[in-house]
C-alpha positions as CSV (number, residue, x, y, z in Angstrom):
1,M,3.4,32.2,9.6
2,S,4.1,31.7,13.3
3,E,7.3,30.2,14.6
4,S,5.5,26.9,15.5
5,E,4.0,26.6,12.0
6,S,7.4,27.3,10.4
7,R,9.0,24.6,12.6
8,Q,6.3,22.1,11.7
9,L,6.7,22.8,8.0
10,K,10.5,22.4,8.2
11,E,10.0,19.1,10.0
12,A,7.5,17.9,7.4
13,L,9.8,18.8,4.5
14,L,12.6,17.0,6.4
15,L,10.4,13.9,6.7
16,I,9.7,14.0,3.0
17,V,13.3,14.4,2.0
18,V,14.7,11.7,4.4
19,Y,11.8,9.3,4.3
20,F,9.3,9.5,1.4
21,V,11.7,10.2,-1.5
22,P,14.4,7.6,-0.6
23,L,11.8,5.0,0.2
24,I,9.9,5.4,-3.0
25,G,13.3,5.3,-4.9
26,V,14.4,2.1,-3.2
27,L,11.0,0.4,-3.6
28,T,10.9,1.3,-7.3
29,F,14.5,0.1,-7.9
30,V,13.7,-3.2,-6.2
31,Y,10.4,-3.5,-8.1
32,L,12.2,-2.9,-11.4
33,K,15.0,-5.3,-10.6
34,L,12.5,-8.1,-9.7
35,H,10.9,-7.5,-13.2
36,G,14.3,-7.7,-14.8
37,V,14.7,-4.1,-15.8
38,S,18.3,-3.1,-16.0
39,D,18.4,-0.2,-18.4
40,L,16.1,2.3,-20.1
41,E,15.6,0.3,-23.2
42,T,14.3,-2.7,-21.2
43,L,12.1,-0.3,-19.2
44,A,10.6,1.1,-22.5
45,R,9.7,-2.5,-23.6
46,I,8.4,-3.9,-20.3
47,D,4.8,-4.9,-20.1
48,F,3.7,-4.3,-16.6
49,I,0.2,-5.3,-17.5
50,G,-0.5,-8.9,-18.3
51,G,-0.4,-12.4,-16.8
52,G,1.0,-13.1,-13.5
53,S,2.4,-15.9,-11.5
54,P,1.3,-16.0,-7.8
55,I,4.7,-14.6,-6.7
56,G,4.5,-11.9,-9.4
57,V,1.1,-10.9,-8.1
58,V,2.5,-10.8,-4.5
59,I,5.4,-8.5,-5.7
60,K,2.9,-6.2,-7.5
61,V,0.6,-6.1,-4.5
62,L,3.4,-5.4,-2.1
63,Y,4.8,-2.6,-4.2
64,W,1.5,-0.9,-5.2
65,S,0.0,-1.2,-1.7
66,T,3.1,0.4,-0.3
67,I,2.7,3.3,-2.8
68,G,-1.0,3.6,-1.6
69,A,0.1,3.6,2.0
70,L,2.7,6.3,1.3
71,A,0.0,8.4,-0.4
72,K,-2.2,8.0,2.7
73,Q,0.7,9.0,5.0
74,A,1.4,12.1,2.9
75,F,-2.3,13.0,3.0
76,A,-2.4,12.5,6.8
77,M,0.8,14.5,7.2
78,R,-0.9,17.4,5.3
79,Q,-3.9,17.2,7.6
80,D,-1.7,17.2,10.7
81,L,0.2,20.2,9.4
82,A,-3.1,22.1,8.7
83,A,-4.4,21.3,12.2
84,G,-1.1,22.3,13.8
85,R,-0.5,18.9,15.4
86,F,2.4,17.6,13.3
87,S,5.1,15.7,15.2
88,F,8.2,14.5,13.4
89,M,8.8,11.5,15.5
90,G,5.1,10.7,16.0
91,N,4.5,10.7,12.3
92,L,7.7,8.8,11.5
93,V,6.9,6.0,13.9
94,E,3.3,5.7,12.8
95,N,4.4,5.7,9.2
96,L,6.9,2.9,9.7
97,I,4.4,0.8,11.6
98,N,1.9,1.2,8.8
99,L,4.4,0.3,6.2
100,L,5.2,-2.9,7.9
101,S,1.6,-4.0,8.3
102,V,-0.5,-2.5,5.5
103,P,1.2,-4.2,2.5
104,V,1.1,-7.6,4.2
105,I,-2.6,-7.2,4.9
106,A,-3.1,-6.2,1.2
107,V,-1.3,-9.4,0.1
108,A,-3.5,-11.4,2.4
109,I,-6.7,-9.9,1.1
110,V,-5.8,-10.2,-2.6
111,S,-4.5,-13.7,-2.1
112,F,-7.8,-14.6,-0.4
113,L,-9.8,-13.1,-3.2
114,R,-7.7,-14.9,-5.8
115,I,-8.3,-18.4,-4.3
116,T,-12.0,-18.0,-3.3
117,K,-15.3,-17.1,-4.9
118,L,-17.5,-15.0,-2.8
119,S,-21.2,-15.0,-3.8
120,I,-23.6,-12.3,-2.9
121,G,-26.9,-13.2,-4.6
122,S,-26.1,-13.6,-8.3
123,L,-22.9,-11.5,-8.0
124,E,-19.7,-13.5,-7.8
125,L,-16.6,-11.8,-6.5
126,T,-13.2,-13.4,-7.4
127,L,-9.8,-12.2,-8.5
128,E,-8.9,-15.7,-9.9
129,Q,-8.6,-14.5,-13.5
130,A,-8.3,-10.7,-12.8
131,D,-6.4,-8.4,-15.0
132,V,-3.2,-7.1,-13.5
133,K,-4.6,-3.5,-13.8
134,L,-7.4,-4.5,-11.4
135,I,-4.8,-6.0,-9.0
136,I,-2.7,-2.9,-9.1
137,L,-5.7,-0.6,-8.5
138,L,-7.0,-2.8,-5.7
139,S,-3.5,-2.8,-4.1
140,I,-3.3,1.0,-4.2
141,L,-6.7,1.3,-2.6
142,L,-5.9,-1.4,0.0
143,G,-2.7,0.5,0.8
144,F,-4.4,3.9,1.1
145,F,-7.3,2.5,3.2
146,G,-5.0,0.2,5.3
147,E,-7.1,0.5,8.5
148,D,-10.2,-0.4,6.7
149,A,-8.4,-3.3,5.0
150,R,-7.3,-4.5,8.5
151,R,-10.9,-4.5,9.7
152,Y,-12.0,-6.3,6.5
153,L,-9.3,-9.0,7.1
154,T,-10.4,-9.4,10.7
155,G,-14.0,-9.9,9.5
156,I,-12.8,-12.6,7.1
157,R,-10.9,-14.3,9.9
158,E,-13.9,-14.2,12.1
159,R,-16.1,-15.8,9.4
160,V,-13.5,-18.4,8.5
161,M,-12.5,-19.4,12.0
162,G,-16.0,-19.0,13.5
163,A,-14.8,-17.1,16.5
164,P,-14.3,-13.3,17.1
165,A,-10.8,-12.0,16.9
166,K,-9.1,-11.0,20.2
């Protein structure tokens, strides 16, 4: 392993230790607190799947899309390391920007699909009565494919507003 590769690997490990691990820990702590989990007994009894008020769905979408975005960031970081183009500050800045935008976009898309019924021929697409498992899966995918979700939301905006986005 060359000196440059060794330095990049150390920077990547540092990014994981100071960014990914604490962020996932804090997000999970907040998520569990919002669901009223205060000890291991409560955690063992909690039913994460089932029902959902609109705010409960938003909380789930924010959490799970963030997990999806973090998975994408880890995947991209691995690709950058393999290609020898990893940059600690570059990756950190890009990751933070994505974490600020991708979950909000996922909430917008899931909320849109919960209040509308899209019809394609005889196929009707709606999340109005969707099971929470589907919401969680969709949130993870929207988080992982955040750029595609952003393009999808822009397309929805263009169709709703009738004018191309700037």
